[in-house]
Steps between C-alpha positions, in 0.01 A plus 500: 500500500470633147820560301484735212755637258327581178152343564205742493268529792206364289673175404312187610707212366761401754708232660462436871794354693409296817760374745406137564620190697625217286224265606214739406221378272356711226323798660664454838737784432221748532498418875862563567608778731716659234370813323477435129674705237306629193677594182297622199547393149706784362755436776480126532584468129856607610502202738379230264832417337650432843194294607495298180872438531438291805151385415460478120130421530432804712136593440368858560146359536551227765689411811877457471672328791860630512741340750758679709779374269322632194450840663868514600585451130243768397667744753851421368384569147323821591800629700728425196253693278485791742866562418389583150239763614646840423358838598157361590447512874135413455572160348791433731267580798238266363733205477659580844156508668388180323819310598463628857140385525579153369788470739280595796235255382755219485615569845148434618403210267645240264357623178309777336193415288432733209141524383376688208158645430519523122 
């Protein structure tokens, strides 16, 4: 699934989110049954403060292994922030879909690995 809010169709830099079991080794998450989520740079820049709040060394170039507990904190922070979004249904919809995808992924697996291509 590709999630866009403000990203243009020709953007190539992105983060891919992969549902993954806790005992996966690097690269194993590609083989999970879960459909990955792709978010392009213009949009993922809105998510970086939340991701770096739970993982200060979050790197947009490499794999980031984020646990269920960390994602639960990210979701809490995003939902708090959504209360501040006024008169912008596009941004509200973006965050709502992102939180819903993460929630579905965590029902299937123990973590979500985030991989950048920058």
